[in-house]
Structure formats: structure tokens, C-alpha cells
C-alpha positions as protocol buffer text, in pm:
chain_id: "A"
residue {
  index: 1
  type: UNK
  ca { x: -1886 y: -937 z: 1710 }
}
residue {
  index: 2
  type: UNK
  ca { x: -1665 y: -797 z: 1978 }
}
residue {
  index: 3
  type: UNK
  ca { x: -1520 y: -455 z: 1932 }
}
residue {
  index: 4
  type: UNK
  ca { x: -1109 y: -576 z: 1961 }
}
residue {
  index: 5
  type: UNK
  ca { x: -1181 y: -852 z: 1699 }
}
residue {
  index: 6
  type: UNK
  ca { x: -1220 y: -844 z: 1327 }
}
residue {
  index: 7
  type: UNK
  ca { x: -1381 y: -1102 z: 1110 }
}
residue {
  index: 8
  type: UNK
  ca { x: -1252 y: -1176 z: 771 }
}
residue {
  index: 9
  type: UNK
  ca { x: -1439 y: -1367 z: 534 }
}
residue {
  index: 10
  type: UNK
  ca { x: -1214 y: -1578 z: 297 }
}
residue {
  index: 11
  type: UNK
  ca { x: -1476 y: -1828 z: 83 }
}
residue {
  index: 12
  type: UNK
  ca { x: -1686 y: -1912 z: 330 }
}
residue {
  index: 13
  type: UNK
  ca { x: -1427 y: -1952 z: 630 }
}
residue {
  index: 14
  type: UNK
  ca { x: -1361 y: -1701 z: 857 }
}
residue {
  index: 15
  type: UNK
  ca { x: -1035 y: -1546 z: 1009 }
}
residue {
  index: 16
  type: UNK
  ca { x: -1016 y: -1357 z: 1321 }
}
residue {
  index: 17
  type: UNK
  ca { x: -780 y: -1135 z: 1398 }
}
residue {
  index: 18
  type: UNK
  ca { x: -717 y: -926 z: 1695 }
}
residue {
  index: 19
  type: UNK
  ca { x: -685 y: -528 z: 1687 }
}
residue {
  index: 20
  type: UNK
  ca { x: -278 y: -560 z: 1800 }
}
residue {
  index: 21
  type: UNK
  ca { x: -216 y: -775 z: 1535 }
}
residue {
  index: 22
  type: UNK
  ca { x: -223 y: -478 z: 1264 }
}
residue {
  index: 23
  type: UNK
  ca { x: 39 y: -272 z: 1436 }
}
residue {
  index: 24
  type: UNK
  ca { x: 256 y: -598 z: 1474 }
}
residue {
  index: 25
  type: UNK
  ca { x: 208 y: -649 z: 1081 }
}
residue {
  index: 26
  type: UNK
  ca { x: 329 y: -309 z: 1007 }
}
residue {
  index: 27
  type: UNK
  ca { x: 650 y: -302 z: 1230 }
}
residue {
  index: 28
  type: UNK
  ca { x: 713 y: -637 z: 1110 }
}
residue {
  index: 29
  type: UNK
  ca { x: 699 y: -559 z: 758 }
}
residue {
  index: 30
  type: UNK
  ca { x: 873 y: -243 z: 746 }
}
residue {
  index: 31
  type: UNK
  ca { x: 1143 y: -394 z: 1008 }
}
residue {
  index: 32
  type: UNK
  ca { x: 1203 y: -652 z: 701 }
}
residue {
  index: 33
  type: UNK
  ca { x: 1177 y: -342 z: 409 }
}
residue {
  index: 34
  type: UNK
  ca { x: 1444 y: -131 z: 630 }
}
residue {
  index: 35
  type: UNK
  ca { x: 1684 y: -456 z: 680 }
}
residue {
  index: 36
  type: UNK
  ca { x: 1692 y: -515 z: 280 }
}
residue {
  index: 37
  type: UNK
  ca { x: 1742 y: -152 z: 262 }
}
residue {
  index: 38
  type: UNK
  ca { x: 2054 y: -143 z: 500 }
}
residue {
  index: 39
  type: UNK
  ca { x: 2192 y: -462 z: 355 }
}
residue {
  index: 40
  type: UNK
  ca { x: 2161 y: -358 z: -29 }
}
residue {
  index: 41
  type: UNK
  ca { x: 2365 y: 2 z: 69 }
}
residue {
  index: 42
  type: UNK
  ca { x: 2577 y: -219 z: 289 }
}
residue {
  index: 43
  type: UNK
  ca { x: 2691 y: -474 z: -10 }
}
residue {
  index: 44
  type: UNK
  ca { x: 2649 y: -184 z: -252 }
}
residue {
  index: 45
  type: UNK
  ca { x: 2950 y: 36 z: -63 }
}
residue {
  index: 46
  type: UNK
  ca { x: 3161 y: -270 z: 20 }
}
residue {
  index: 47
  type: UNK
  ca { x: 3151 y: -425 z: -322 }
}
residue {
  index: 48
  type: UNK
  ca { x: 3075 y: -112 z: -579 }
}
residue {
  index: 49
  type: UNK
  ca { x: 2876 y: -292 z: -815 }
}
residue {
  index: 50
  type: UNK
  ca { x: 2722 y: -161 z: -1124 }
}
residue {
  index: 51
  type: UNK
  ca { x: 2516 y: 170 z: -1059 }
}
residue {
  index: 52
  type: UNK
  ca { x: 2231 y: 125 z: -1255 }
}
residue {
  index: 53
  type: UNK
  ca { x: 2197 y: -267 z: -1088 }
}
residue {
  index: 54
  type: UNK
  ca { x: 2184 y: -57 z: -752 }
}
residue {
  index: 55
  type: UNK
  ca { x: 1926 y: 144 z: -893 }
}
residue {
  index: 56
  type: UNK
  ca { x: 1703 y: -128 z: -1004 }
}
residue {
  index: 57
  type: UNK
  ca { x: 1705 y: -302 z: -671 }
}
residue {
  index: 58
  type: UNK
  ca { x: 1625 y: 5 z: -476 }
}
residue {
  index: 59
  type: UNK
  ca { x: 1360 y: 90 z: -719 }
}
residue {
  index: 60
  type: UNK
  ca { x: 1239 y: -298 z: -644 }
}
residue {
  index: 61
  type: UNK
  ca { x: 1245 y: -201 z: -265 }
}
residue {
  index: 62
  type: UNK
  ca { x: 1047 y: 91 z: -308 }
}
residue {
  index: 63
  type: UNK
  ca { x: 775 y: -38 z: -506 }
}
residue {
  index: 64
  type: UNK
  ca { x: 781 y: -365 z: -299 }
}
residue {
  index: 65
  type: UNK
  ca { x: 739 y: -135 z: 11 }
}
residue {
  index: 66
  type: UNK
  ca { x: 416 y: 23 z: -155 }
}
residue {
  index: 67
  type: UNK
  ca { x: 280 y: -306 z: -242 }
}
residue {
  index: 68
  type: UNK
  ca { x: 318 y: -409 z: 121 }
}
residue {
  index: 69
  type: UNK
  ca { x: 158 y: -105 z: 267 }
}
residue {
  index: 70
  type: UNK
  ca { x: -141 y: -119 z: 2 }
}
residue {
  index: 71
  type: UNK
  ca { x: -205 y: -453 z: 95 }
}
residue {
  index: 72
  type: UNK
  ca { x: -163 y: -403 z: 464 }
}
residue {
  index: 73
  type: UNK
  ca { x: -385 y: -67 z: 429 }
}
residue {
  index: 74
  type: UNK
  ca { x: -656 y: -347 z: 218 }
}
residue {
  index: 75
  type: UNK
  ca { x: -674 y: -586 z: 530 }
}
residue {
  index: 76
  type: UNK
  ca { x: -712 y: -353 z: 794 }
}
residue {
  index: 77
  type: UNK
  ca { x: -1087 y: -237 z: 803 }
}
residue {
  index: 78
  type: UNK
  ca { x: -1026 y: -73 z: 1127 }
}
residue {
  index: 79
  type: UNK
  ca { x: -1014 y: 271 z: 1016 }
}
residue {
  index: 80
  type: UNK
  ca { x: -1292 y: 250 z: 740 }
}
residue {
  index: 81
  type: UNK
  ca { x: -1619 y: 400 z: 848 }
}
residue {
  index: 82
  type: UNK
  ca { x: -1771 y: 438 z: 509 }
}
residue {
  index: 83
  type: UNK
  ca { x: -1976 y: 221 z: 324 }
}
residue {
  index: 84
  type: UNK
  ca { x: -1725 y: 172 z: 71 }
}
residue {
  index: 85
  type: UNK
  ca { x: -1522 y: -15 z: 289 }
}
residue {
  index: 86
  type: UNK
  ca { x: -1530 y: -341 z: 52 }
}
residue {
  index: 87
  type: UNK
  ca { x: -1407 y: -142 z: -253 }
}
residue {
  index: 88
  type: UNK
  ca { x: -1125 y: 41 z: -76 }
}
residue {
  index: 89
  type: UNK
  ca { x: -1002 y: -264 z: 26 }
}
residue {
  index: 90
  type: UNK
  ca { x: -1055 y: -420 z: -291 }
}
residue {
  index: 91
  type: UNK
  ca { x: -894 y: -110 z: -467 }
}
residue {
  index: 92
  type: UNK
  ca { x: -570 y: -128 z: -230 }
}
residue {
  index: 93
  type: UNK
  ca { x: -517 y: -505 z: -282 }
}
residue {
  index: 94
  type: UNK
  ca { x: -552 y: -432 z: -660 }
}
residue {
  index: 95
  type: UNK
  ca { x: -279 y: -179 z: -638 }
}
residue {
  index: 96
  type: UNK
  ca { x: -69 y: -396 z: -446 }
}
residue {
  index: 97
  type: UNK
  ca { x: -88 y: -651 z: -665 }
}
residue {
  index: 98
  type: UNK
  ca { x: 16 y: -444 z: -957 }
}
residue {
  index: 99
  type: UNK
  ca { x: 263 y: -257 z: -744 }
}
residue {
  index: 100
  type: UNK
  ca { x: 455 y: -621 z: -639 }
}
residue {
  index: 101
  type: UNK
  ca { x: 459 y: -711 z: -991 }
}
residue {
  index: 102
  type: UNK
  ca { x: 638 y: -406 z: -1142 }
}
residue {
  index: 103
  type: UNK
  ca { x: 871 y: -468 z: -834 }
}
residue {
  index: 104
  type: UNK
  ca { x: 952 y: -816 z: -916 }
}
residue {
  index: 105
  type: UNK
  ca { x: 1058 y: -695 z: -1268 }
}
residue {
  index: 106
  type: UNK
  ca { x: 1331 y: -435 z: -1146 }
}
residue {
  index: 107
  type: UNK
  ca { x: 1423 y: -732 z: -909 }
}
residue {
  index: 108
  type: UNK
  ca { x: 1494 y: -951 z: -1175 }
}
residue {
  index: 109
  type: UNK
  ca { x: 1654 y: -662 z: -1401 }
}
residue {
  index: 110
  type: UNK
  ca { x: 1872 y: -576 z: -1121 }
}
residue {
  index: 111
  type: UNK
  ca { x: 1960 y: -977 z: -1077 }
}
residue {
  index: 112
  type: UNK
  ca { x: 2019 y: -994 z: -1427 }
}
residue {
  index: 113
  type: UNK
  ca { x: 2252 y: -705 z: -1471 }
}
residue {
  index: 114
  type: UNK
  ca { x: 2455 y: -847 z: -1181 }
}
residue {
  index: 115
  type: UNK
  ca { x: 2505 y: -1183 z: -1328 }
}
residue {
  index: 116
  type: UNK
  ca { x: 2561 y: -1084 z: -1689 }
}
residue {
  index: 117
  type: UNK
  ca { x: 2944 y: -1065 z: -1770 }
}
């Protein structure tokens, strides 16, 4: 295997990722998260909707960011020099899934509070 190429095995099929893909994924993900936060803050400042709804949506953004960070960490195997790399990746993927599920609950709570009259 070439040093600059990582091979990921998904159910018998392989996916090749160049080493430069990971920084692009990180920058892309965090750019979208920052845009989401700025948009939420701008809408809240201009509309002054319920502070509790704003808090729920802010918690959603933070938890979703943590979920994305864990998912990106799980697929980035370039920094893992230990023999437990697959276990670390599995752990990070599990944490990402649970954090994502909890973030969706906060998103739904925020939307519910905004739409109820």
C-alpha cells in the first residue's frame, strides 16, 4: 500500500482515500458547522424567539459537532500507530452515533418549542 493512500474495507469492497482528503473533510465539516452557528445566532438576534428554543438548538449544534468530530476521527487512521486502531475507530464511531442521536433529540425539542403556539 502506498504511504499516501488509505484503503478502507467496507463489506468486502475497498474505498481508497488520499491523505489530503482528511483535512478537506475537517475543514468542510467545521465550515458548515460554523455557518450553522452564525445563521442560528443571526436568526435569534433578529427574531428574538424563545431563549429555551435557542438553547436547545445551540446544544444540537455542539453535540452534532462532537458527533462529526468523532466520526471523522474514526475514519482517519493515519494517526493511529497502535495495534488497537480498529478498536479506537469502533469506539469513536459508537460515540459519534450516540452523540448524533442525542443531538437530533435537542433539534426536535427546539423545533417543537418554536412551532407550538
